[in-house]
Biopython code that builds the backbone (N, CA, C, O; Angstrom):
import numpy as np
from Bio.PDB.StructureBuilder import StructureBuilder

atoms = [
    (1, "UNK", "N", (74.705, 73.366, -28.001)),
    (1, "UNK", "CA", (73.840, 73.220, -29.228)),
    (1, "UNK", "C", (73.213, 71.703, -29.433)),
    (1, "UNK", "O", (72.089, 71.429, -29.854)),
    (2, "UNK", "N", (74.247, 70.806, -29.019)),
    (2, "UNK", "CA", (73.789, 69.318, -29.434)),
    (2, "UNK", "C", (72.716, 68.954, -28.337)),
    (2, "UNK", "O", (71.904, 68.039, -28.474)),
    (3, "UNK", "N", (72.816, 69.889, -27.077)),
    (3, "UNK", "CA", (71.754, 69.554, -26.024)),
    (3, "UNK", "C", (70.540, 70.020, -26.405)),
    (3, "UNK", "O", (69.527, 69.391, -26.100)),
    (4, "UNK", "N", (70.484, 71.124, -27.084)),
    (4, "UNK", "CA", (69.211, 71.574, -27.629)),
    (4, "UNK", "C", (68.543, 71.038, -28.508)),
    (4, "UNK", "O", (67.418, 71.460, -28.773)),
    (5, "UNK", "N", (69.090, 69.998, -29.145)),
    (5, "UNK", "CA", (68.754, 69.260, -30.433)),
    (5, "UNK", "C", (67.470, 68.269, -30.104)),
    (5, "UNK", "O", (66.383, 68.348, -30.677)),
    (6, "UNK", "N", (67.858, 67.189, -28.922)),
    (6, "UNK", "CA", (66.655, 66.518, -28.713)),
    (6, "UNK", "C", (65.516, 67.171, -28.079)),
    (6, "UNK", "O", (64.427, 66.603, -28.160)),
    (7, "UNK", "N", (65.619, 68.446, -27.368)),
    (7, "UNK", "CA", (64.466, 69.194, -26.953)),
    (7, "UNK", "C", (63.772, 69.581, -28.216)),
    (7, "UNK", "O", (62.570, 69.347, -28.346)),
    (8, "UNK", "N", (64.284, 70.008, -28.904)),
    (8, "UNK", "CA", (64.032, 70.683, -30.451)),
    (8, "UNK", "C", (62.954, 69.558, -31.156)),
    (8, "UNK", "O", (61.793, 69.718, -31.531)),
    (9, "UNK", "N", (63.750, 68.470, -31.175)),
    (9, "UNK", "CA", (63.119, 67.337, -31.968)),
    (9, "UNK", "C", (61.798, 67.023, -31.031)),
    (9, "UNK", "O", (60.688, 66.956, -31.559)),
    (10, "UNK", "N", (61.927, 66.887, -29.998)),
    (10, "UNK", "CA", (60.550, 66.659, -28.741)),
    (10, "UNK", "C", (59.403, 67.720, -29.189)),
    (10, "UNK", "O", (58.226, 67.411, -29.374)),
    (11, "UNK", "N", (59.905, 68.918, -29.321)),
    (11, "UNK", "CA", (58.698, 69.897, -29.356)),
    (11, "UNK", "C", (58.255, 69.686, -30.841)),
    (11, "UNK", "O", (57.030, 69.777, -30.923)),
    (12, "UNK", "N", (58.826, 69.447, -31.977)),
    (12, "UNK", "CA", (58.545, 69.282, -33.226)),
    (12, "UNK", "C", (57.525, 67.888, -33.088)),
    (12, "UNK", "O", (56.469, 67.865, -33.721)),
    (13, "UNK", "N", (57.860, 66.935, -32.361)),
    (13, "UNK", "CA", (57.164, 65.909, -32.429)),
    (13, "UNK", "C", (55.863, 66.443, -31.882)),
    (13, "UNK", "O", (54.838, 66.406, -32.563)),
    (14, "UNK", "N", (55.888, 66.886, -30.791)),
    (14, "UNK", "CA", (54.738, 67.201, -29.754)),
    (14, "UNK", "C", (53.625, 67.952, -30.789)),
    (14, "UNK", "O", (52.452, 67.596, -30.893)),
    (15, "UNK", "N", (54.276, 69.112, -31.561)),
    (15, "UNK", "CA", (53.522, 69.789, -32.421)),
    (15, "UNK", "C", (52.725, 69.039, -33.531)),
    (15, "UNK", "O", (51.578, 69.258, -33.921)),
    (16, "UNK", "N", (53.614, 68.108, -33.936)),
    (16, "UNK", "CA", (53.061, 67.176, -35.029)),
    (16, "UNK", "C", (52.025, 66.192, -34.629)),
    (16, "UNK", "O", (51.087, 65.921, -35.379)),
    (17, "UNK", "N", (52.183, 65.634, -33.418)),
    (17, "UNK", "CA", (50.885, 64.912, -32.898)),
    (17, "UNK", "C", (49.631, 65.633, -32.380)),
    (17, "UNK", "O", (48.539, 65.067, -32.335)),
    (18, "UNK", "N", (49.827, 66.911, -31.989)),
    (18, "UNK", "CA", (48.854, 67.654, -31.714)),
    (18, "UNK", "C", (48.160, 68.121, -32.954)),
    (18, "UNK", "O", (47.025, 68.553, -32.756)),
    (19, "UNK", "N", (48.686, 68.133, -34.471)),
    (19, "UNK", "CA", (48.000, 68.351, -35.446)),
    (19, "UNK", "C", (47.954, 67.300, -36.430)),
    (19, "UNK", "O", (47.922, 67.518, -37.641)),
    (20, "UNK", "N", (47.950, 65.888, -35.773)),
    (20, "UNK", "CA", (47.973, 64.706, -36.838)),
    (20, "UNK", "C", (46.522, 64.766, -37.445)),
    (20, "UNK", "O", (46.539, 64.534, -38.654)),
    (21, "UNK", "N", (45.245, 65.019, -36.918)),
    (21, "UNK", "CA", (44.273, 65.064, -37.409)),
    (21, "UNK", "C", (43.938, 65.906, -38.533)),
    (21, "UNK", "O", (43.201, 65.599, -39.470)),
    (22, "UNK", "N", (44.543, 66.985, -38.354)),
    (22, "UNK", "CA", (44.424, 68.237, -39.338)),
    (22, "UNK", "C", (45.416, 67.683, -40.582)),
    (22, "UNK", "O", (45.054, 67.793, -41.754)),
    (23, "UNK", "N", (46.601, 67.127, -40.238)),
    (23, "UNK", "CA", (47.235, 66.703, -41.285)),
    (23, "UNK", "C", (46.818, 65.509, -42.053)),
    (23, "UNK", "O", (47.268, 65.353, -43.189)),
    (24, "UNK", "N", (46.098, 64.755, -41.598)),
    (24, "UNK", "CA", (45.394, 63.371, -42.088)),
    (24, "UNK", "C", (44.154, 63.732, -42.985)),
    (24, "UNK", "O", (43.805, 63.093, -43.977)),
    (25, "UNK", "N", (43.478, 64.977, -42.429)),
    (25, "UNK", "CA", (42.494, 65.507, -43.140)),
    (25, "UNK", "C", (42.789, 66.043, -44.510)),
    (25, "UNK", "O", (42.067, 65.871, -45.492)),
    (26, "UNK", "N", (44.211, 66.881, -44.476)),
    (26, "UNK", "CA", (44.733, 67.302, -45.575)),
    (26, "UNK", "C", (45.108, 66.536, -46.672)),
    (26, "UNK", "O", (44.933, 66.903, -47.834)),
    (27, "UNK", "N", (45.828, 65.052, -46.206)),
    (27, "UNK", "CA", (46.352, 64.120, -46.997)),
    (27, "UNK", "C", (45.178, 63.416, -47.864)),
    (27, "UNK", "O", (45.272, 63.091, -49.047)),
    (28, "UNK", "N", (43.858, 63.219, -46.877)),
    (28, "UNK", "CA", (42.672, 62.532, -47.776)),
    (28, "UNK", "C", (42.329, 63.556, -48.711)),
    (28, "UNK", "O", (42.187, 63.175, -49.873)),
    (29, "UNK", "N", (42.157, 64.814, -48.459)),
    (29, "UNK", "CA", (41.595, 65.750, -49.154)),
    (29, "UNK", "C", (42.534, 65.820, -50.504)),
    (29, "UNK", "O", (42.001, 65.989, -51.601)),
    (30, "UNK", "N", (43.724, 65.703, -50.390)),
    (30, "UNK", "CA", (44.625, 65.763, -51.750)),
    (30, "UNK", "C", (44.511, 64.248, -52.548)),
    (30, "UNK", "O", (44.593, 64.068, -53.763)),
    (31, "UNK", "N", (44.309, 63.281, -51.551)),
    (31, "UNK", "CA", (43.875, 61.955, -52.300)),
    (31, "UNK", "C", (42.599, 62.115, -52.918)),
    (31, "UNK", "O", (42.522, 61.843, -54.116)),
    (32, "UNK", "N", (41.425, 62.572, -52.212)),
    (32, "UNK", "CA", (40.330, 62.634, -52.913)),
    (32, "UNK", "C", (40.424, 63.685, -54.237)),
    (32, "UNK", "O", (39.774, 63.319, -55.217)),
    (33, "UNK", "N", (41.034, 64.722, -54.336)),
    (33, "UNK", "CA", (41.227, 65.404, -55.597)),
    (33, "UNK", "C", (41.669, 64.583, -56.664)),
    (33, "UNK", "O", (41.177, 64.769, -57.777)),
    (34, "UNK", "N", (42.644, 63.579, -56.468)),
    (34, "UNK", "CA", (43.188, 62.780, -57.529)),
    (34, "UNK", "C", (42.232, 61.894, -58.007)),
    (34, "UNK", "O", (42.222, 61.622, -59.208)),
    (35, "UNK", "N", (41.260, 61.302, -57.085)),
    (35, "UNK", "CA", (40.435, 60.299, -57.454)),
    (35, "UNK", "C", (39.014, 60.887, -57.279)),
    (35, "UNK", "O", (38.184, 60.241, -56.639)),
    (36, "UNK", "N", (38.709, 62.051, -57.807)),
    (36, "UNK", "CA", (37.568, 62.862, -57.629)),
    (36, "UNK", "C", (36.759, 62.165, -58.799)),
    (36, "UNK", "O", (36.843, 62.529, -59.972)),
    (37, "UNK", "N", (36.007, 61.174, -58.371)),
    (37, "UNK", "CA", (35.137, 60.406, -59.476)),
    (37, "UNK", "C", (33.764, 60.085, -58.835)),
    (37, "UNK", "O", (33.707, 59.487, -57.760)),
    (38, "UNK", "N", (32.770, 60.449, -59.436)),
    (38, "UNK", "CA", (31.365, 60.040, -58.813)),
    (38, "UNK", "C", (31.077, 58.893, -59.212)),
    (38, "UNK", "O", (31.295, 58.535, -60.369)),
    (39, "UNK", "N", (30.511, 58.095, -58.257)),
    (39, "UNK", "CA", (29.907, 56.607, -58.625)),
    (39, "UNK", "C", (28.438, 56.511, -58.448)),
    (39, "UNK", "O", (28.015, 56.266, -57.318)),
    (40, "UNK", "N", (27.752, 56.647, -59.264)),
    (40, "UNK", "CA", (26.168, 56.573, -59.155)),
    (40, "UNK", "C", (25.579, 55.509, -58.729)),
    (40, "UNK", "O", (26.041, 54.456, -59.168)),
    (41, "UNK", "N", (24.713, 55.442, -58.020)),
    (41, "UNK", "CA", (23.774, 54.175, -57.544)),
    (41, "UNK", "C", (24.535, 53.381, -56.403)),
    (41, "UNK", "O", (24.422, 52.155, -56.396)),
    (42, "UNK", "N", (25.152, 53.887, -55.628)),
    (42, "UNK", "CA", (25.779, 53.137, -54.570)),
    (42, "UNK", "C", (24.834, 52.759, -53.670)),
    (42, "UNK", "O", (23.969, 53.545, -53.286)),
    (43, "UNK", "N", (24.915, 51.595, -53.281)),
    (43, "UNK", "CA", (23.983, 50.979, -51.996)),
    (43, "UNK", "C", (24.516, 51.361, -50.868)),
    (43, "UNK", "O", (25.699, 51.686, -50.779)),
    (44, "UNK", "N", (23.614, 51.360, -49.800)),
    (44, "UNK", "CA", (23.792, 51.679, -48.411)),
    (44, "UNK", "C", (25.058, 50.858, -47.973)),
    (44, "UNK", "O", (26.033, 51.430, -47.485)),
    (45, "UNK", "N", (25.019, 49.655, -48.140)),
    (45, "UNK", "CA", (26.194, 48.655, -47.401)),
    (45, "UNK", "C", (27.346, 49.184, -48.423)),
    (45, "UNK", "O", (28.412, 49.307, -47.820)),
    (46, "UNK", "N", (27.411, 49.444, -49.458)),
    (46, "UNK", "CA", (28.724, 49.947, -50.209)),
    (46, "UNK", "C", (29.207, 51.215, -49.509)),
    (46, "UNK", "O", (30.399, 51.273, -49.207)),
    (47, "UNK", "N", (28.417, 52.209, -49.228)),
    (47, "UNK", "CA", (28.620, 53.536, -48.522)),
    (47, "UNK", "C", (29.270, 52.920, -46.919)),
    (47, "UNK", "O", (30.336, 53.352, -46.481)),
    (48, "UNK", "N", (28.706, 52.206, -46.411)),
    (48, "UNK", "CA", (28.977, 51.784, -45.169)),
    (48, "UNK", "C", (30.494, 51.110, -45.164)),
    (48, "UNK", "O", (31.400, 51.491, -44.424)),
    (49, "UNK", "N", (30.565, 50.351, -45.848)),
    (49, "UNK", "CA", (31.811, 49.620, -46.484)),
    (49, "UNK", "C", (33.058, 50.342, -46.587)),
    (49, "UNK", "O", (34.090, 49.973, -46.026)),
    (50, "UNK", "N", (32.926, 51.690, -47.529)),
    (50, "UNK", "CA", (33.633, 52.695, -47.821)),
    (50, "UNK", "C", (34.221, 53.313, -46.549)),
    (50, "UNK", "O", (35.404, 53.337, -46.211)),
    (51, "UNK", "N", (33.081, 53.842, -45.873)),
    (51, "UNK", "CA", (33.506, 54.452, -44.451)),
    (51, "UNK", "C", (34.284, 53.631, -43.650)),
    (51, "UNK", "O", (35.284, 54.189, -43.197)),
    (52, "UNK", "N", (34.106, 52.347, -43.309)),
    (52, "UNK", "CA", (34.794, 51.532, -42.649)),
    (52, "UNK", "C", (36.111, 51.375, -42.999)),
    (52, "UNK", "O", (36.971, 51.167, -42.144)),
    (53, "UNK", "N", (36.412, 51.473, -44.433)),
    (53, "UNK", "CA", (37.844, 51.314, -44.896)),
    (53, "UNK", "C", (38.799, 52.951, -44.682)),
    (53, "UNK", "O", (40.022, 53.011, -44.557)),
    (54, "UNK", "N", (37.944, 54.026, -44.689)),
    (54, "UNK", "CA", (38.478, 55.254, -44.523)),
    (54, "UNK", "C", (38.897, 55.332, -43.047)),
    (54, "UNK", "O", (39.910, 55.918, -42.663)),
    (55, "UNK", "N", (38.010, 54.675, -42.242)),
    (55, "UNK", "CA", (38.336, 54.786, -40.763)),
    (55, "UNK", "C", (39.686, 53.981, -40.391)),
    (55, "UNK", "O", (40.537, 54.412, -39.612)),
    (56, "UNK", "N", (39.752, 52.687, -41.101)),
    (56, "UNK", "CA", (40.717, 51.954, -40.702)),
    (56, "UNK", "C", (42.070, 52.403, -41.555)),
    (56, "UNK", "O", (43.172, 52.043, -41.138)),
    (57, "UNK", "N", (41.972, 53.073, -42.568)),
    (57, "UNK", "CA", (43.141, 53.998, -42.963)),
    (57, "UNK", "C", (43.621, 54.790, -42.081)),
    (57, "UNK", "O", (44.777, 54.661, -41.679)),
    (58, "UNK", "N", (42.708, 55.843, -41.592)),
    (58, "UNK", "CA", (43.123, 56.776, -40.644)),
    (58, "UNK", "C", (43.706, 55.974, -39.241)),
    (58, "UNK", "O", (44.420, 56.600, -38.457)),
    (59, "UNK", "N", (43.469, 55.026, -39.072)),
    (59, "UNK", "CA", (43.832, 54.437, -37.859)),
    (59, "UNK", "C", (45.117, 53.778, -37.982)),
    (59, "UNK", "O", (45.912, 53.733, -37.043)),
    (60, "UNK", "N", (45.337, 53.269, -39.109)),
    (60, "UNK", "CA", (46.897, 52.782, -39.577)),
    (60, "UNK", "C", (47.610, 53.924, -39.705)),
    (60, "UNK", "O", (48.634, 53.882, -39.023)),
    (61, "UNK", "N", (47.464, 54.955, -40.330)),
    (61, "UNK", "CA", (48.057, 56.069, -40.509)),
    (61, "UNK", "C", (48.688, 56.558, -39.219)),
    (61, "UNK", "O", (49.888, 56.796, -39.079)),
    (62, "UNK", "N", (47.685, 56.688, -38.231)),
    (62, "UNK", "CA", (47.932, 57.248, -36.805)),
    (62, "UNK", "C", (48.892, 56.246, -36.018)),
    (62, "UNK", "O", (49.767, 56.602, -35.228)),
    (63, "UNK", "N", (48.586, 54.966, -36.359)),
    (63, "UNK", "CA", (49.597, 53.852, -35.848)),
    (63, "UNK", "C", (51.042, 53.843, -36.272)),
    (63, "UNK", "O", (51.969, 53.553, -35.517)),
    (64, "UNK", "N", (51.155, 54.164, -37.467)),
    (64, "UNK", "CA", (52.410, 54.320, -38.396)),
    (64, "UNK", "C", (53.067, 55.343, -37.673)),
    (64, "UNK", "O", (54.175, 55.133, -37.180)),
    (65, "UNK", "N", (52.398, 56.601, -37.545)),
    (65, "UNK", "CA", (53.158, 57.904, -36.970)),
    (65, "UNK", "C", (53.436, 57.458, -35.657)),
    (65, "UNK", "O", (54.548, 57.819, -35.270)),
    (66, "UNK", "N", (52.782, 56.784, -34.844)),
    (66, "UNK", "CA", (52.827, 56.771, -33.249)),
    (66, "UNK", "C", (54.116, 55.958, -33.117)),
    (66, "UNK", "O", (54.919, 56.051, -32.188)),
    (67, "UNK", "N", (54.196, 55.191, -34.117)),
    (67, "UNK", "CA", (55.328, 53.993, -33.999)),
    (67, "UNK", "C", (56.819, 54.548, -34.473)),
    (67, "UNK", "O", (57.903, 54.133, -34.062)),
    (68, "UNK", "N", (56.612, 55.486, -35.344)),
    (68, "UNK", "CA", (57.573, 56.338, -35.916)),
    (68, "UNK", "C", (58.256, 57.305, -34.940)),
    (68, "UNK", "O", (59.466, 57.519, -34.862)),
    (69, "UNK", "N", (57.099, 57.952, -34.079)),
    (69, "UNK", "CA", (57.366, 59.089, -33.108)),
    (69, "UNK", "C", (58.132, 58.061, -31.731)),
    (69, "UNK", "O", (59.016, 58.532, -31.016)),
    (70, "UNK", "N", (57.711, 56.936, -31.598)),
    (70, "UNK", "CA", (58.188, 56.334, -30.486)),
    (70, "UNK", "C", (59.826, 55.798, -30.817)),
    (70, "UNK", "O", (60.756, 55.862, -30.013)),
    (71, "UNK", "N", (59.884, 55.316, -32.071)),
    (71, "UNK", "CA", (61.156, 54.802, -32.448)),
    (71, "UNK", "C", (62.214, 56.216, -32.344)),
    (71, "UNK", "O", (63.311, 56.245, -31.786)),
    (72, "UNK", "N", (61.635, 57.165, -32.940)),
    (72, "UNK", "CA", (62.775, 58.481, -32.861)),
    (72, "UNK", "C", (62.768, 58.915, -31.200)),
    (72, "UNK", "O", (63.752, 59.538, -30.803)),
    (73, "UNK", "N", (61.897, 58.661, -30.424)),
    (73, "UNK", "CA", (62.181, 58.884, -28.986)),
    (73, "UNK", "C", (63.119, 57.726, -28.195)),
    (73, "UNK", "O", (63.691, 57.912, -27.121)),
    (74, "UNK", "N", (63.134, 56.539, -28.956)),
    (74, "UNK", "CA", (63.939, 55.698, -28.385)),
    (74, "UNK", "C", (65.509, 55.947, -28.885)),
    (74, "UNK", "O", (66.495, 55.562, -28.256)),
    (75, "UNK", "N", (65.531, 56.528, -29.897)),
    (75, "UNK", "CA", (66.864, 56.882, -30.717)),
    (75, "UNK", "C", (67.609, 57.965, -29.821)),
    (75, "UNK", "O", (68.818, 57.964, -29.585)),
    (76, "UNK", "N", (66.703, 58.863, -29.376)),
    (76, "UNK", "CA", (67.273, 60.169, -28.653)),
    (76, "UNK", "C", (67.603, 59.893, -27.496)),
    (76, "UNK", "O", (68.069, 60.764, -26.763)),
]
sb = StructureBuilder()
sb.init_structure("model")
sb.init_model(0)
sb.init_chain("A")
sb.init_seg("    ")
for serial, (resi, resn, name, xyz) in enumerate(atoms, 1):
    if name == "N":
        sb.init_residue(resn, " ", resi, " ")
    sb.init_atom(name, np.array(xyz, "f"), 0.0, 1.0, " ", f" {name:<3s}", serial, name[0])
structure = sb.get_structure()
């Protein structure tokens, strides 16, 4: 049974990695619901800045997830 555990963990990590974009989108959707507030009269540069912030946030979350995955692989 203990020999099956590392393989099971690896399979779980593989499934999680395959679905990272979906999970990230769900997380952002939930956050958007919390902060569902319209801001009128945004300038184009403000929208561009917001888009960059979201993209950076996604990259950071993916990097954190990959780091956690690598750490768990090193442990097993």
